[in-house]
C-alpha positions as CSV (number, residue, x, y, z in Angstrom):
1,M,2.1,14.8,25.0
2,L,5.2,15.9,23.1
3,E,5.3,15.2,19.4
4,H,8.0,12.7,18.4
5,A,10.9,14.6,16.9
6,N,11.4,12.2,14.0
7,D,7.7,12.1,12.9
8,A,8.0,14.7,10.3
9,A,11.3,13.4,8.9
10,S,9.9,9.9,8.5
11,S,7.4,11.1,5.9
12,S,10.2,11.5,3.4
13,T,10.3,7.7,3.0
14,T,6.9,7.9,1.3
15,E,8.3,9.8,-1.7
16,A,9.4,6.7,-3.6
17,G,8.4,3.0,-3.9
18,L,5.4,1.7,-2.0
19,G,5.9,3.8,1.2
20,A,2.6,5.7,0.7
21,Q,0.5,2.5,0.9
22,P,-1.3,1.6,4.2
23,L,0.9,-0.2,6.6
24,S,-2.0,-1.8,8.5
25,P,-4.5,-4.0,6.8
26,L,-7.2,-2.2,8.8
27,D,-6.4,0.9,6.8
28,G,-6.1,-1.0,3.6
29,R,-7.7,-4.3,2.7
30,Y,-10.2,-4.3,5.6
31,R,-10.9,-0.6,5.8
32,G,-14.5,-1.0,4.7
33,A,-15.3,-3.3,7.7
34,V,-13.8,-1.1,10.4
35,S,-14.0,2.5,9.1
36,G,-16.7,3.3,11.6
37,L,-14.0,3.2,14.4
38,S,-11.9,5.9,12.6
39,E,-14.6,8.4,13.4
40,H,-13.7,8.1,17.0
41,L,-10.3,6.4,17.5
42,S,-8.2,8.1,14.8
43,E,-5.8,10.9,15.6
44,A,-8.4,13.3,14.1
45,G,-11.1,11.8,16.3
46,L,-9.0,12.3,19.4
47,N,-8.3,15.9,18.4
48,R,-12.0,16.6,17.8
49,A,-12.7,15.2,21.3
50,R,-10.0,17.4,22.8
51,V,-11.5,20.5,21.2
52,H,-14.9,19.4,22.6
53,V,-13.5,19.1,26.1
54,E,-11.7,22.5,25.9
55,V,-14.9,24.2,24.7
56,E,-17.1,22.6,27.4
57,W,-14.6,23.4,30.2
58,L,-14.7,27.1,29.0
59,R,-18.5,27.0,28.9
60,H,-18.6,25.4,32.4
61,L,-16.4,28.2,33.9
62,T,-18.5,31.0,32.3
63,E,-21.7,29.3,33.4
64,R,-20.3,29.5,37.0
65,R,-19.5,33.2,36.4
66,M,-15.9,32.5,37.4
67,F,-13.9,35.7,38.0
68,G,-16.9,37.8,37.1
69,V,-17.1,36.5,33.5
70,A,-20.7,36.5,32.2
71,P,-22.0,33.3,30.6
72,M,-21.6,33.0,26.9
73,S,-24.7,33.5,24.7
74,A,-26.4,30.5,23.2
75,A,-25.1,31.6,19.8
76,Q,-21.6,31.9,21.0
77,V,-21.7,28.4,22.6
78,A,-23.2,27.0,19.4
79,T,-20.4,28.5,17.3
80,L,-17.7,27.2,19.6
81,R,-19.3,23.7,19.8
82,A,-19.3,23.6,16.0
83,A,-15.5,23.7,16.1
84,A,-15.8,20.1,17.3
85,T,-19.0,18.9,15.6
86,D,-17.9,20.2,12.2
87,F,-14.3,19.2,12.7
88,G,-13.0,18.2,9.3
89,A,-10.1,18.4,6.8
90,A,-9.6,22.1,7.2
91,E,-9.5,21.9,11.0
92,I,-7.1,18.9,10.8
93,A,-4.7,20.9,8.7
94,E,-4.9,23.9,11.0
95,L,-4.1,21.8,14.0
96,A,-1.2,20.2,12.2
97,E,0.2,23.7,11.4
98,L,-0.2,24.8,15.0
99,E,1.5,21.6,16.3
100,A,4.4,22.1,14.0
101,T,5.2,25.2,16.0
102,T,4.1,24.1,19.5
103,R,5.6,20.6,19.2
104,H,2.8,19.7,21.7
105,D,-0.5,18.3,20.6
106,V,-2.7,19.5,23.4
107,K,-1.2,23.0,23.4
108,A,-2.0,23.2,19.7
109,V,-5.6,22.4,20.6
110,E,-5.7,25.2,23.1
111,Y,-4.5,27.7,20.5
112,F,-7.0,26.3,18.1
113,V,-9.8,27.1,20.6
114,R,-8.4,30.5,21.4
115,R,-8.7,31.4,17.7
116,R,-12.4,30.5,17.8
117,L,-12.9,32.8,20.8
118,E,-11.6,35.7,18.7
119,I,-14.0,34.8,15.9
120,V,-17.0,35.0,18.2
121,G,-15.8,38.2,19.9
122,L,-14.7,36.5,23.2
123,G,-11.0,37.3,22.9
124,S,-11.2,39.0,26.3
125,I,-11.8,35.6,28.1
126,S,-9.2,33.6,26.1
127,E,-7.1,33.1,29.2
128,L,-9.9,30.9,30.6
129,T,-9.1,28.4,27.8
130,H,-7.3,25.4,29.3
131,F,-7.7,27.1,32.7
132,A,-5.9,25.3,35.6
133,A,-5.7,22.2,33.3
134,T,-2.9,19.9,32.7
135,S,-2.7,18.1,29.3
136,E,-3.9,14.9,31.0
137,D,-7.1,16.7,32.2
138,I,-8.0,17.1,28.5
139,N,-6.6,13.8,27.2
140,N,-8.2,11.5,29.7
141,L,-11.6,12.9,29.0
142,A,-11.0,12.9,25.3
143,Y,-10.0,9.3,25.3
144,A,-12.9,8.3,27.6
145,L,-15.3,10.0,25.2
146,T,-13.9,8.5,22.0
147,V,-13.6,5.0,23.5
148,K,-17.1,5.1,24.9
149,A,-18.5,6.3,21.5
150,A,-16.5,3.7,19.6
151,V,-17.6,0.9,21.8
152,M,-21.3,1.9,22.2
153,D,-21.9,3.3,18.7
154,V,-19.8,1.0,16.5
155,W,-18.4,-2.1,18.3
156,R,-21.4,-3.0,20.5
157,P,-24.0,-2.9,17.6
158,R,-21.9,-5.3,15.6
159,L,-21.6,-7.6,18.6
160,V,-25.4,-7.5,19.0
161,T,-25.8,-8.4,15.3
162,V,-23.6,-11.5,15.9
163,I,-25.6,-12.5,19.0
164,E,-28.9,-12.1,17.2
165,A,-27.8,-14.1,14.2
166,L,-26.6,-16.8,16.5
167,R,-29.9,-16.6,18.5
168,S,-31.9,-17.0,15.3
169,L,-29.9,-20.1,14.3
170,A,-30.3,-21.6,17.8
171,L,-34.1,-21.1,17.7
172,E,-34.3,-22.5,14.1
173,H,-32.4,-25.6,15.1
174,R,-34.0,-26.0,18.6
175,D,-35.1,-29.5,17.9
176,A,-32.4,-30.8,15.6
177,P,-30.9,-33.8,17.3
178,M,-27.1,-34.1,17.1
179,L,-24.4,-36.4,18.5
180,A,-22.5,-34.5,21.1
181,R,-18.7,-34.9,21.4
182,T,-16.7,-34.7,24.6
183,H,-13.0,-34.9,24.1
184,G,-13.8,-35.3,20.4
185,Q,-15.5,-38.7,21.1
186,P,-19.2,-39.6,20.7
187,A,-21.2,-38.6,23.8
188,T,-24.8,-38.1,25.0
189,P,-26.8,-36.5,22.1
190,T,-28.0,-32.9,22.3
191,T,-29.5,-30.6,19.7
192,M,-27.7,-28.1,17.5
193,G,-30.0,-25.4,18.8
194,K,-29.0,-26.1,22.4
195,E,-25.3,-26.0,21.6
196,L,-25.6,-22.7,19.9
197,A,-27.9,-21.4,22.7
198,V,-25.0,-21.9,25.1
199,F,-23.0,-19.3,23.2
200,V,-25.9,-16.9,23.1
201,H,-26.3,-17.2,26.8
202,R,-22.6,-16.6,27.5
203,L,-22.6,-13.6,25.2
204,D,-25.8,-12.1,26.6
205,R,-24.2,-12.2,30.1
206,L,-21.1,-10.5,28.9
207,L,-23.1,-7.9,27.0
208,T,-24.8,-7.0,30.3
209,K,-21.3,-6.6,31.9
210,L,-20.2,-4.4,29.0
211,D,-23.3,-2.2,29.4
212,Q,-22.4,-1.7,33.1
213,Q,-18.9,-0.5,32.2
214,E,-17.8,2.8,33.8
215,Y,-16.0,5.4,31.6
216,L,-14.0,7.4,34.2
217,G,-12.7,10.9,33.9
218,K,-10.8,13.3,36.1
219,F,-10.2,17.1,36.0
220,N,-8.0,18.0,39.0
221,G,-4.8,19.6,37.8
222,A,-1.1,18.8,37.5
223,T,-0.9,16.3,40.4
224,G,-4.5,15.8,41.2
225,T,-4.6,18.3,44.1
226,Y,-6.5,21.3,42.6
227,A,-3.5,23.4,43.8
228,A,-3.7,25.9,40.9
229,H,-7.4,26.0,41.0
230,L,-7.4,27.0,44.7
231,S,-4.6,29.5,44.2
232,A,-6.8,31.4,41.6
233,A,-10.2,30.9,43.4
234,P,-9.9,29.7,47.0
235,D,-13.6,30.0,47.7
236,V,-14.7,27.7,44.9
237,D,-15.6,24.0,45.7
238,W,-13.4,22.7,42.9
239,Q,-14.2,19.0,43.6
240,E,-17.8,19.7,43.0
241,A,-17.0,21.8,39.9
242,S,-14.9,18.9,38.6
243,R,-17.6,16.4,39.3
244,E,-20.2,18.5,37.6
245,F,-18.0,19.0,34.5
246,V,-17.0,15.4,34.1
247,T,-20.5,14.0,34.5
248,S,-21.9,16.7,32.2
249,L,-19.8,15.0,29.4
250,G,-21.6,11.7,30.0
251,L,-18.7,10.2,31.9
252,D,-18.2,8.8,35.4
253,W,-16.1,11.0,37.8
254,N,-12.9,9.7,39.3
255,P,-12.3,11.9,42.5
256,L,-8.8,10.6,43.4
257,T,-5.9,10.4,40.9
258,T,-2.3,11.4,40.3
259,Q,-1.7,13.6,37.3
260,I,-3.3,10.9,35.2
261,E,-6.6,9.2,35.4
262,S,-5.5,5.7,36.4
263,H,-6.8,3.9,33.4
264,D,-8.3,1.1,35.5
265,W,-11.6,1.4,33.7
266,Q,-9.8,0.9,30.4
267,A,-8.2,-2.3,31.7
268,E,-11.6,-3.5,32.8
269,L,-13.2,-2.7,29.5
270,Y,-10.5,-4.3,27.4
271,G,-10.7,-7.3,29.6
272,T,-14.4,-7.6,28.9
273,V,-13.9,-7.1,25.1
274,V,-11.2,-9.8,25.1
275,H,-13.4,-12.2,27.2
276,I,-16.2,-11.7,24.6
277,G,-13.6,-12.3,21.9
278,R,-12.5,-15.6,23.4
279,V,-16.0,-16.8,23.7
280,L,-16.4,-16.0,20.0
281,H,-13.2,-17.7,19.2
282,N,-14.6,-20.8,20.9
283,L,-17.7,-20.4,18.7
284,C,-15.6,-20.2,15.6
285,T,-13.6,-23.3,16.4
286,D,-16.8,-25.2,17.1
287,V,-18.6,-24.1,14.0
288,W,-15.5,-24.8,12.0
289,T,-15.6,-28.4,13.4
290,Y,-19.3,-28.8,12.6
291,I,-18.5,-27.8,9.0
292,S,-15.7,-30.3,8.9
293,L,-18.0,-33.0,10.2
294,G,-20.6,-32.1,7.5
295,Y,-23.2,-30.9,10.1
296,F,-23.3,-27.6,8.3
297,R,-23.0,-27.0,4.6
298,Q,-21.4,-23.8,3.4
299,I,-23.5,-21.8,1.0
300,P,-21.2,-20.9,-1.9
301,V,-20.8,-17.2,-2.6
302,P,-21.3,-16.6,-6.4
303,G,-18.0,-16.0,-8.0
304,A,-15.9,-16.9,-5.0
305,T,-12.9,-19.3,-5.2
306,G,-12.2,-21.7,-2.3
307,S,-8.9,-23.0,-3.5
308,S,-6.4,-21.9,-6.2
309,T,-6.0,-25.5,-7.4
310,M,-9.0,-27.5,-6.0
311,P,-12.2,-26.2,-7.7
312,H,-14.6,-28.2,-5.4
313,K,-13.5,-26.5,-2.1
314,V,-15.6,-24.1,-0.1
315,N,-13.3,-23.1,2.8
316,P,-14.7,-21.9,6.2
317,I,-12.6,-18.8,5.7
318,R,-14.9,-16.4,7.6
319,F,-14.5,-18.4,10.8
320,E,-10.7,-18.8,10.3
321,N,-10.3,-15.1,9.6
322,A,-12.3,-14.3,12.7
323,E,-10.1,-16.6,14.8
324,A,-7.0,-14.9,13.7
325,N,-8.3,-11.3,14.2
326,L,-9.7,-12.2,17.6
327,E,-6.2,-13.5,18.6
328,I,-4.5,-10.3,17.3
329,S,-7.1,-8.2,19.1
330,A,-6.6,-10.1,22.4
331,S,-2.8,-9.6,22.2
332,I,-3.2,-5.9,21.7
333,L,-5.9,-5.3,24.2
334,D,-4.3,-7.5,26.8
335,G,-1.1,-5.6,26.3
336,L,-2.9,-2.3,26.8
337,A,-4.7,-3.4,29.9
338,A,-1.4,-4.5,31.4
339,S,0.5,-1.4,30.4
340,L,-2.0,1.3,31.1
341,V,-2.5,0.5,34.8
342,V,1.1,1.2,35.5
343,S,2.6,4.7,35.6
344,R,5.8,5.8,37.3
345,L,5.0,8.0,40.3
346,Q,2.8,10.9,39.2
347,R,3.2,10.5,35.5
348,D,5.1,9.0,32.6
349,L,4.3,9.1,28.9
350,T,4.1,5.4,28.1
351,D,0.4,5.7,27.8
352,S,0.8,8.3,25.1
353,T,1.9,5.6,22.6
354,T,-0.1,2.7,23.9
355,Q,-3.5,4.5,23.9
356,R,-3.0,5.4,20.2
357,N,-3.4,1.7,19.5
358,I,-6.8,1.3,21.1
359,G,-8.4,1.6,17.6
360,V,-6.1,-1.2,16.3
361,G,-7.2,-3.6,19.1
362,L,-10.8,-2.8,18.7
363,G,-10.5,-2.8,14.9
364,H,-9.3,-6.4,14.7
365,S,-12.1,-7.4,17.0
366,L,-14.6,-5.5,14.9
367,L,-13.3,-7.2,11.8
368,A,-13.8,-10.6,13.5
369,L,-17.4,-9.7,14.3
370,D,-18.0,-8.8,10.7
371,N,-16.5,-12.2,9.5
372,I,-18.6,-14.1,12.1
373,V,-21.9,-12.5,11.0
374,R,-21.1,-13.2,7.3
375,G,-20.0,-16.8,8.2
376,L,-23.2,-17.5,10.1
377,R,-25.3,-16.3,7.2
378,E,-23.4,-18.6,4.8
379,I,-24.1,-22.0,6.5
380,A,-27.1,-24.3,6.4
381,L,-27.8,-27.3,8.6
382,A,-27.5,-30.8,7.1
383,P,-30.0,-32.8,9.2
384,E,-29.4,-36.0,7.2
385,V,-25.8,-36.0,8.2
386,L,-26.7,-35.4,11.9
387,A,-29.1,-38.3,11.7
388,A,-26.6,-40.7,10.1
389,D,-24.0,-39.8,12.7
390,L,-26.5,-40.6,15.5
391,D,-27.5,-43.9,13.9
392,R,-23.8,-45.0,13.8
393,N,-23.4,-44.5,17.6
394,W,-26.0,-46.4,19.5
395,E,-23.5,-47.0,22.2
396,V,-24.2,-43.5,23.6
397,L,-27.3,-45.1,25.1
398,A,-25.1,-46.9,27.6
399,E,-25.3,-43.9,29.9
400,A,-29.1,-44.1,30.1
401,I,-29.1,-47.9,30.5
402,Q,-26.7,-48.1,33.4
403,T,-28.4,-45.2,35.1
404,V,-31.8,-46.8,34.8
405,V,-30.4,-50.2,36.1
406,R,-28.9,-48.4,39.1
407,A,-32.3,-46.9,39.9
408,E,-33.9,-50.3,39.5
409,V,-31.3,-51.9,41.9
410,A,-31.9,-49.1,44.4
411,A,-35.7,-49.7,44.2
412,G,-35.3,-53.4,44.7
413,N,-36.4,-54.3,41.2
414,S,-33.0,-55.7,40.1
415,T,-30.1,-57.7,41.5
416,I,-27.6,-56.7,38.8
417,A,-24.2,-56.1,40.3
418,N,-22.1,-53.1,39.1
419,P,-24.2,-52.0,36.1
420,Y,-21.6,-49.5,35.0
421,E,-19.0,-52.2,34.4
422,L,-21.7,-54.3,32.6
423,L,-22.3,-51.5,30.1
424,K,-18.6,-50.7,29.9
425,E,-17.9,-54.2,28.8
426,L,-20.6,-54.0,26.1
427,T,-19.7,-50.6,24.6
428,R,-16.3,-49.2,25.5
429,G,-14.3,-48.9,22.3
430,R,-17.0,-50.7,20.3
431,R,-19.7,-49.8,17.9
432,V,-23.2,-51.2,18.9
433,D,-26.1,-51.1,16.5
434,G,-29.8,-50.7,17.3
435,R,-30.6,-54.4,17.1
436,A,-27.7,-55.4,19.4
437,M,-28.7,-52.7,21.9
438,A,-32.4,-53.9,21.9
439,E,-31.4,-57.5,22.5
440,F,-29.1,-56.4,25.4
441,I,-31.9,-54.5,27.0
442,D,-34.3,-57.4,26.6
443,R,-32.0,-59.6,28.6
444,L,-31.7,-57.2,31.5
445,D,-33.1,-58.2,34.9
446,I,-35.2,-55.0,35.4
447,S,-38.9,-54.2,35.7
448,A,-41.1,-54.3,32.6
449,A,-41.8,-50.5,32.8
450,A,-38.1,-49.7,32.9
451,K,-37.4,-52.1,30.1
452,T,-40.1,-50.4,28.0
453,R,-38.7,-46.9,28.6
454,L,-35.2,-48.1,27.5
455,Q,-36.5,-49.9,24.4
456,Q,-38.1,-46.7,23.3
457,L,-34.8,-44.8,23.4
458,T,-32.8,-44.1,20.3
459,P,-29.8,-41.8,19.8
460,N,-32.2,-39.5,17.9
461,N,-34.5,-39.0,20.9
462,Y,-32.0,-39.3,23.8
463,T,-31.7,-35.5,24.1
464,G,-33.2,-34.8,27.5
465,I,-34.6,-31.3,27.7
466,A,-32.2,-29.9,25.2
467,S,-35.0,-28.3,23.1
468,E,-36.6,-26.7,26.1
469,L,-33.3,-25.2,27.2
470,V,-33.1,-23.2,24.0
471,D,-36.2,-21.4,25.1
472,L,-34.1,-19.7,27.8
473,I,-32.5,-17.5,25.1
474,A,-35.7,-17.0,23.1
475,E,-35.9,-13.3,23.9
476,S,-33.3,-10.7,23.0
477,R,-31.7,-8.7,25.8
């Protein structure tokens, strides 16, 4: 990847005014919530991974005694590996100085590693650094390593925290009856626990998919043919050497590529992250609505202000912020997925810029996860509101009544014609209270047993097996 020619010049704009301030809120206002990703998906994190790949390739070649070179000692390997594990401010500055001369970021990493070989007395094998490798051999592995670490070590644990907080709420409210709403209108009652359990179930399934994700890597030269490798060592099984090397890094081997690894795994991964985000977006809009209906009370945060002019307000800002950040994340990650799977012929550099925004896409998603966890911890169920809402909507029992009448007709216990229309006339667009519903049931031409079952129904207990369904998500994955 070539350094952009105007990068250095652009820094002069920071000498006056506010130019030195963070441009992205992820590096400013919200840095505390997303800083874990910087360890992996920053430019420094990428360069550290590049150093790691270069060192491991060198070690791999010497372990195979390529060209008669003896394996490095354990101490030498440890010192070289420390160049990556101890990568910090001094190493960042050194690489910047090298890149200012090379104008090529990967070449700068190669020279960086060569310097370390001199330090450990291995200058004689410095030509094995970056041996038979194209820049993309290093970059694709570095990106796979950093993305995998960012997802599995930072993003996934935060997602699990969300799922477990949601699971806890679902189990806590397993038996809390609630008026359901379809199309925003009163519908067959459910329980709050069951409705939250649906989200847990969806997210558990997607977490399983995330854990099955491949992180592919390739190491096969300038056009994916091992041509240079064979020219130097025609008797070596370079495909097997490549497979061994890539898998030794904890990645999955891609055996057939152009100059670039095709990025299909990245498209798949970002698609899964976006899918999870859209489920969470759905959760946020539902919880926001429950708060609006009064089903959940928000627990005020000491010292916080809900409105600059209305002192009484406690705004559901956690869920609103999460919605917005999930939308931004989806836009970026969808764009990456669409862009990265296309490359002109053997290679173009569009992925050089796009992949540098992986952290931005995951960062907004991580920020949303943080907001959702906080939001779920700042709400409390208002069972009296749920009960009052149910008591205002006895008409929801119309479904049960017409279904029982149909069964009675089928069994020969009733001659009622078209029970659906009968209940529709009673309830559609009307409010019916408990007394009116009881009187209606008492007049029905059905068996005494069926009439008794219906008379025992209330909106509060007409929840089917909603409570039992919550038990399906009782155990964590």
